[in-house]
MDTraj code that builds the backbone (N, CA, C; nanometers):
import mdtraj as md
import numpy as np

residues = "MET LYS ARG CYS HIS LYS CYS GLY GLU PRO ILE ILE SER ASP TYR VAL SER ILE ARG ASP VAL CYS ALA SER CYS GLY ALA ASP LEU HIS THR CYS PHE ASN CYS THR PHE TYR ASP ARG GLY SER TYR ASN GLU CYS ARG GLU PRO GLN SER GLU TRP VAL GLY GLU LYS GLU LYS ASN ASN PHE CYS ASP TYR PHE ARG PHE ARG VAL ALA ARG ARG THR ALA THR SER GLY GLY GLU THR ASP VAL ALA LYS ALA ARG LEU GLU ALA LEU PHE LYS LYS".split()
xyz = np.array([
    [7.5980, 23.6265, 20.1344],
    [7.5912, 23.7615, 20.1834],
    [7.6904, 23.7792, 20.2735],
    [7.7589, 23.8929, 20.2640],
    [7.8821, 23.9204, 20.3479],
    [7.8300, 23.9642, 20.4904],
    [7.8858, 23.9203, 20.5918],
    [7.8524, 23.9437, 20.7239],
    [7.9693, 23.9704, 20.8163],
    [7.9393, 24.0481, 20.9244],
    [8.0556, 24.0810, 21.0104],
    [8.0888, 23.9566, 21.0926],
    [8.2084, 23.9323, 21.1165],
    [8.2563, 23.8028, 21.1864],
    [8.2261, 23.8158, 21.3285],
    [8.2094, 23.9342, 21.3868],
    [8.1790, 23.9490, 21.5306],
    [8.0347, 23.9505, 21.5682],
    [7.9584, 24.0266, 21.4937],
    [7.8141, 24.0312, 21.5343],
    [7.7211, 23.9707, 21.4345],
    [7.7645, 23.9451, 21.3112],
    [7.6716, 23.8800, 21.2068],
    [7.5967, 23.9718, 21.1421],
    [7.6155, 24.1048, 21.1450],
    [7.5332, 24.2048, 21.0804],
    [7.5673, 24.1859, 20.9248],
    [7.4702, 24.2052, 20.8350],
    [7.5029, 24.2088, 20.6925],
    [7.5941, 24.3238, 20.6495],
    [7.6809, 24.3140, 20.5576],
    [7.7674, 24.4183, 20.5160],
    [7.7151, 24.4386, 20.3634],
    [7.6703, 24.5712, 20.3411],
    [7.6099, 24.6061, 20.2209],
    [7.7049, 24.6347, 20.1062],
    [7.8117, 24.7042, 20.1583],
    [7.9162, 24.7495, 20.0643],
    [7.9809, 24.6302, 19.9694],
    [8.0034, 24.6598, 19.8461],
    [8.0646, 24.5631, 19.7624],
    [8.2085, 24.5604, 19.7791],
    [8.2724, 24.6793, 19.8189],
    [8.4155, 24.6854, 19.8389],
    [8.4454, 24.7217, 19.9846],
    [8.5296, 24.6382, 20.0415],
    [8.5771, 24.6692, 20.1915],
    [8.7165, 24.7190, 20.1858],
    [8.7355, 24.8320, 20.2361],
    [8.8785, 24.8884, 20.2519],
    [8.9347, 24.8526, 20.3623],
    [9.0741, 24.8810, 20.3795],
    [9.1443, 24.8494, 20.5016],
    [9.1001, 24.9186, 20.6250],
    [9.0358, 25.0298, 20.6231],
    [8.9943, 25.1015, 20.7333],
    [8.8527, 25.0903, 20.7696],
    [8.7652, 25.0046, 20.6904],
    [8.6306, 24.9954, 20.7155],
    [8.6043, 24.9145, 20.8289],
    [8.4990, 24.9606, 20.9101],
    [8.4421, 24.8905, 21.0287],
    [8.2961, 24.8569, 21.0227],
    [8.2506, 24.7727, 21.0979],
    [8.1141, 24.7349, 21.1066],
    [8.0315, 24.8498, 21.1517],
    [7.9234, 24.8973, 21.0900],
    [7.8327, 24.9959, 21.1268],
    [7.7603, 24.9551, 21.2541],
    [7.7383, 24.8213, 21.2763],
    [7.6664, 24.7799, 21.3919],
    [7.7555, 24.7760, 21.5242],
    [7.8719, 24.7078, 21.5225],
    [7.9491, 24.6786, 21.6401],
    [8.0833, 24.7531, 21.6396],
    [8.1275, 24.7962, 21.5218],
    [8.2563, 24.8689, 21.5181],
    [8.3744, 24.7836, 21.4952],
    [8.3509, 24.6578, 21.4690],
    [8.4670, 24.5693, 21.4491],
    [8.5289, 24.5955, 21.3082],
    [8.6593, 24.5745, 21.3061],
    [8.7302, 24.5863, 21.1854],
    [8.6783, 24.4877, 21.0776],
    [8.6672, 24.5183, 20.9408],
    [8.6172, 24.4252, 20.8479],
    [8.7197, 24.3626, 20.7584],
    [8.8267, 24.4329, 20.7362],
    [8.9405, 24.3797, 20.6409],
    [9.0324, 24.2981, 20.7369],
    [8.9800, 24.1831, 20.7793],
    [9.0643, 24.0976, 20.8723],
    [9.0474, 23.9494, 20.8270],
    [9.1289, 23.8748, 20.8914],
    [9.1520, 23.7370, 20.8511],
    [9.0197, 23.6666, 20.8786],
    [8.9633, 23.6977, 20.9912],
    [8.8302, 23.6255, 21.0224],
    [8.7217, 23.6361, 20.9205],
    [8.7212, 23.7631, 20.8425],
    [8.6290, 23.7833, 20.7381],
    [8.6692, 23.7360, 20.6075],
    [8.7955, 23.6712, 20.5892],
    [8.8384, 23.6362, 20.4506],
    [8.8071, 23.4869, 20.4318],
    [8.7776, 23.4705, 20.3011],
    [8.7468, 23.3422, 20.2506],
    [8.8738, 23.2413, 20.2655],
    [8.9840, 23.2843, 20.2710],
    [9.1097, 23.1986, 20.2891],
    [9.1314, 23.1652, 20.4332],
    [9.0612, 23.2235, 20.5375],
    [9.0996, 23.1974, 20.6667],
    [9.0563, 23.0480, 20.7046],
    [9.1425, 22.9754, 20.7605],
    [9.1241, 22.8394, 20.8080],
    [9.2154, 22.8022, 20.9279],
    [9.1570, 22.7777, 21.0259],
    [9.2359, 22.7488, 21.1553],
    [9.3202, 22.6186, 21.1455],
    [9.2869, 22.5373, 21.0503],
    [9.3712, 22.4124, 21.0405],
    [9.4878, 22.4191, 20.9424],
    [9.4840, 22.5216, 20.8724],
    [9.6023, 22.5442, 20.7665],
    [9.7164, 22.6157, 20.8245],
    [9.8287, 22.6050, 20.7499],
    [9.9539, 22.6683, 20.7904],
    [9.9260, 22.8123, 20.8054],
    [9.9757, 22.8830, 20.9015],
    [9.9459, 23.0242, 20.9228],
    [9.8086, 23.0589, 20.9372],
    [9.7103, 22.9572, 20.9450],
    [9.5756, 22.9742, 20.9384],
    [9.5115, 23.0376, 20.8207],
    [9.5816, 23.0116, 20.7131],
    [9.5426, 23.0667, 20.5816],
    [9.5583, 22.9697, 20.4632],
    [9.4674, 22.9624, 20.3826],
    [9.4678, 22.8634, 20.2705],
    [9.5388, 22.9231, 20.1505],
    [9.5738, 23.0476, 20.1549],
    [9.6386, 23.1097, 20.0380],
    [9.7953, 23.0888, 20.0687],
    [9.8585, 23.0168, 19.9781],
    [10.0044, 22.9784, 20.0045],
    [10.1087, 23.0847, 19.9925],
    [10.0654, 23.1953, 19.9277],
    [10.1601, 23.3079, 19.9035],
    [10.1395, 23.4176, 20.0166],
    [10.0436, 23.4199, 20.0946],
    [10.0201, 23.5229, 20.1827],
    [10.1243, 23.5255, 20.2950],
    [10.1499, 23.6447, 20.3508],
    [10.2411, 23.6486, 20.4668],
    [10.1626, 23.6260, 20.5974],
    [10.2435, 23.5873, 20.7068],
    [10.1791, 23.5611, 20.8436],
    [10.1155, 23.6915, 20.8951],
    [9.9975, 23.6854, 20.9535],
    [9.9312, 23.7956, 21.0113],
    [9.9229, 23.7512, 21.1665],
    [9.9679, 23.8368, 21.2492],
    [9.9734, 23.7994, 21.3950],
    [9.8298, 23.8278, 21.4555],
    [9.7648, 23.9385, 21.4402],
    [9.6336, 23.9745, 21.4937],
    [9.5412, 23.9573, 21.3865],
    [9.4664, 23.8423, 21.3886],
    [9.3758, 23.8005, 21.2880],
    [9.2498, 23.8861, 21.2868],
    [9.2132, 23.9437, 21.4196],
    [9.0919, 24.0111, 21.4253],
    [9.1033, 24.1661, 21.3911],
    [9.2224, 24.2018, 21.3555],
    [9.2528, 24.3522, 21.3311],
    [9.2661, 24.3759, 21.1847],
    [9.2399, 24.4866, 21.1323],
    [9.2592, 24.5208, 20.9908],
    [9.4032, 24.4855, 20.9521],
    [9.4299, 24.4320, 20.8267],
    [9.5593, 24.4077, 20.7872],
    [9.5794, 24.4450, 20.6290],
    [9.6941, 24.4428, 20.5784],
    [9.7205, 24.4860, 20.4414],
    [9.7218, 24.3611, 20.3501],
    [9.6728, 24.2553, 20.3757],
    [9.6858, 24.1394, 20.2986],
    [9.6258, 24.1641, 20.1591],
    [9.7060, 24.1452, 20.0463],
    [9.6682, 24.1762, 19.9094],
    [9.5675, 24.0494, 19.8628],
    [9.5612, 23.9360, 19.9250],
    [9.4824, 23.8284, 19.8889],
    [9.3449, 23.8263, 19.9614],
    [9.3087, 23.9263, 20.0294],
    [9.1909, 23.9288, 20.1107],
    [9.0774, 23.9251, 20.0168],
    [8.9777, 23.8358, 20.0370],
    [8.8429, 23.8277, 19.9737],
    [8.7430, 23.8073, 20.0757],
    [8.6427, 23.8988, 20.0792],
    [8.5402, 23.8955, 20.1840],
    [8.4714, 23.7566, 20.1666],
    [8.4621, 23.6810, 20.2763],
    [8.3912, 23.5537, 20.2932],
    [8.2435, 23.5825, 20.2723],
    [8.1739, 23.5059, 20.1946],
    [8.0293, 23.5181, 20.1784],
    [7.9668, 23.4092, 20.2580],
    [7.9027, 23.4471, 20.3524],
    [7.8241, 23.3446, 20.4478],
    [7.6925, 23.3071, 20.3779],
    [7.6669, 23.1805, 20.3841],
    [7.5568, 23.1216, 20.3309],
    [7.4507, 23.1156, 20.4381],
    [7.3237, 23.1484, 20.3915],
    [7.2173, 23.1570, 20.4880],
    [7.1636, 23.0163, 20.5011],
    [7.1495, 22.9780, 20.6368],
    [7.0961, 22.8506, 20.6793],
    [6.9532, 22.8580, 20.6983],
    [6.8891, 22.7365, 20.7114],
    [6.7491, 22.7318, 20.7235],
    [6.7053, 22.7772, 20.8638],
    [6.7903, 22.7748, 20.9583],
    [6.7635, 22.8044, 21.1009],
    [6.8396, 22.9299, 21.1436],
    [6.8655, 23.0307, 21.0495],
    [6.9341, 23.1517, 21.0852],
    [6.8326, 23.2630, 21.1311],
    [6.8765, 23.3508, 21.2219],
    [6.8042, 23.4633, 21.2639],
    [6.6809, 23.4179, 21.3453],
    [6.5591, 23.4850, 21.3158],
    [6.4534, 23.4780, 21.3938],
    [6.3776, 23.3354, 21.3561],
    [6.4225, 23.2606, 21.2557],
    [6.3568, 23.1328, 21.2369],
    [6.3859, 23.0347, 21.3381],
    [6.5016, 23.0477, 21.4013],
    [6.5279, 22.9547, 21.5149],
    [6.4383, 22.9758, 21.6294],
    [6.4047, 23.0996, 21.6589],
    [6.3134, 23.1349, 21.7760],
    [6.1781, 23.0810, 21.7369],
    [6.1311, 23.0938, 21.6268],
    [5.9979, 23.0521, 21.5697],
    [5.9939, 22.8988, 21.5888],
    [6.1008, 22.8313, 21.5426],
    [6.0928, 22.6848, 21.5502],
    [6.0932, 22.6334, 21.6910],
    [6.1685, 22.7032, 21.7917],
    [6.1633, 22.6626, 21.9248],
    [6.0171, 22.6846, 21.9914],
    [5.9603, 22.8010, 21.9585],
    [5.8323, 22.8183, 22.0166],
    [5.7232, 22.7185, 21.9733],
    [5.7430, 22.6891, 21.8372],
    [5.6510, 22.5816, 21.7885],
    [5.6721, 22.4498, 21.8615],
    [5.7894, 22.4174, 21.8938],
    [5.8262, 22.2824, 21.9411],
    [5.7765, 22.2850, 22.0930],
    [5.7954, 22.3932, 22.1675],
    [5.7435, 22.4062, 22.3020],
    [5.6016, 22.3946, 22.3076],
    [5.5310, 22.4623, 22.2135],
    [5.3819, 22.4634, 22.2036],
    [5.3276, 22.3241, 22.1819],
    [5.4104, 22.2506, 22.1110],
    [5.3633, 22.1141, 22.0719],
    [5.3618, 22.0242, 22.1902],
    [5.4586, 22.0308, 22.2803],
    [5.4576, 21.9436, 22.3976],
    [5.3989, 22.0065, 22.5246],
    [5.3339, 22.1286, 22.5190],
    [5.2889, 22.1822, 22.6374],
    [5.1323, 22.1153, 22.6553],
    [5.0970, 22.0967, 22.7823],
    [4.9668, 22.0493, 22.8042],
    [4.8773, 22.1418, 22.8666],
])
top = md.Topology()
chain = top.add_chain()
for i, resn in enumerate(residues, 1):
    res = top.add_residue(resn, chain, resSeq=i)
    for name in ("N", "CA", "C"):
        top.add_atom(name, md.element.get_by_symbol(name[0]), res)
traj = md.Trajectory(xyz[None], top)
């Protein structure tokens, strides 16, 4: 599922244009932080070898290699974490 890098809100649109912003928090969506190639440990923080350097990684950019990163759902995402914590606390209460 596509998610905003800033707030984690799901992005429903299949295509993200350069000017699109998150409906929840207003953050830019066509950014390095939302790209599948973004990697802090790589040269220019990008795994795509032909891409040009982008200075402001949290702002919209014109990178032709942009592919929206698909976030995988984890077992403890969202409200499930709160439920698990509540069960654990109830277990050890006297």
